[in-house]
DOPA-653204 format. One record per residue (C-alpha): residue in three letters; x, y, z; residue number from 1. Coordinates in Angstrom, 3 decimals. Layout:
<sites>
(site 'ALA', (X, Y, Z), NUM) ...
</sites>
This chain:
<sites>
(site 'MET', (-111.412, -146.559, 8.202), 1) (site 'ASN', (-114.372, -146.714, 5.744), 2) (site 'ASP', (-114.552, -142.912, 5.610), 3) (site 'LEU', (-111.079, -142.628, 4.195), 4) (site 'SER', (-110.279, -142.585, 0.552), 5) (site 'PRO', (-108.475, -145.599, -0.841), 6) (site 'ALA', (-105.312, -143.491, -1.060), 7) (site 'ALA', (-105.534, -142.404, 2.618), 8) (site 'GLN', (-106.370, -145.998, 3.566), 9) (site 'ALA', (-103.127, -147.224, 1.804), 10) (site 'VAL', (-101.008, -144.727, 3.716), 11) (site 'LEU', (-102.565, -145.617, 7.055), 12) (site 'ILE', (-102.168, -149.388, 6.462), 13) (site 'ALA', (-98.562, -148.928, 5.490), 14) (site 'PHE', (-97.902, -146.894, 8.621), 15) (site 'ASN', (-99.666, -149.477, 10.846), 16) (site 'ASP', (-97.980, -152.417, 9.264), 17) (site 'ALA', (-94.410, -150.969, 9.678), 18) (site 'PRO', (-92.262, -152.240, 12.550), 19) (site 'PHE', (-91.883, -150.067, 15.615), 20) (site 'ASP', (-88.358, -149.273, 16.863), 21) (site 'GLU', (-87.835, -148.829, 20.585), 22) (site 'GLU', (-85.068, -146.219, 20.112), 23) (site 'TYR', (-86.402, -144.348, 17.074), 24) (site 'GLY', (-90.126, -144.710, 17.554), 25) (site 'ASP', (-92.257, -144.525, 14.448), 26) (site 'SER', (-89.520, -143.661, 11.898), 27) (site 'TYR', (-90.220, -146.856, 9.990), 28) (site 'GLY', (-93.916, -146.135, 10.000), 29) (site 'ILE', (-93.411, -142.686, 8.757), 30) (site 'ALA', (-91.122, -143.926, 6.010), 31) (site 'ALA', (-93.622, -146.550, 5.023), 32) (site 'ALA', (-96.506, -143.923, 4.951), 33) (site 'LEU', (-94.373, -141.621, 2.786), 34) (site 'ARG', (-93.666, -144.437, 0.369), 35) (site 'ALA', (-97.430, -145.279, 0.255), 36) (site 'ALA', (-98.297, -141.581, -0.297), 37) (site 'VAL', (-95.765, -141.339, -3.167), 38) (site 'ASP', (-97.274, -144.493, -4.746), 39) (site 'GLN', (-100.723, -142.911, -4.445), 40) (site 'VAL', (-99.862, -139.427, -5.613), 41) (site 'VAL', (-97.049, -140.067, -8.071), 42) (site 'PRO', (-97.335, -143.624, -9.317), 43) (site 'LEU', (-94.135, -145.072, -10.802), 44) (site 'TYR', (-95.691, -145.494, -14.217), 45) (site 'SER', (-96.424, -141.739, -14.416), 46) (site 'CYS', (-92.728, -140.742, -13.991), 47) (site 'ASN', (-92.132, -141.486, -17.647), 48) (site 'THR', (-94.473, -138.660, -18.671), 49) (site 'SER', (-93.140, -135.818, -16.507), 50) (site 'ALA', (-89.642, -134.970, -15.144), 51) (site 'THR', (-91.369, -132.982, -12.418), 52) (site 'ARG', (-93.307, -136.009, -11.195), 53) (site 'GLY', (-90.022, -137.936, -11.159), 54) (site 'ARG', (-88.255, -135.331, -9.094), 55) (site 'ILE', (-91.163, -135.138, -6.514), 56) (site 'ARG', (-91.194, -138.952, -6.277), 57) (site 'HIS', (-87.408, -139.097, -5.824), 58) (site 'LYS', (-87.400, -136.443, -3.046), 59) (site 'LEU', (-90.213, -138.069, -1.118), 60) (site 'LEU', (-88.586, -141.486, -1.381), 61) (site 'ALA', (-85.207, -140.059, -0.250), 62) (site 'ILE', (-86.978, -138.704, 2.890), 63) (site 'ALA', (-88.488, -142.177, 3.530), 64) (site 'ALA', (-85.068, -143.803, 3.100), 65) (site 'GLU', (-83.481, -141.373, 5.466), 66) (site 'LEU', (-86.071, -142.083, 8.173), 67) (site 'GLU', (-85.533, -145.763, 7.867), 68) (site 'ASP', (-81.794, -145.232, 8.265), 69) (site 'VAL', (-82.080, -142.865, 11.226), 70) (site 'ASP', (-79.862, -145.123, 13.468), 71) (site 'GLY', (-77.046, -145.140, 11.193), 72) 
</sites>
């Protein structure tokens, strides 16, 4: 993992730390990885400076939320 950038490490750690669901597999891990990627690419504090960044962040977080709610 030392060859990864800090941003890539954060995404991988988030994925690995997420719970695994027997029925839906890695959906929580994928959601956690997406959230970590959002935090690395479009940090929350940067949304105040650009509406485009806010829309990108919102769309990626919506995908993550949907993946976490895949069962229902």
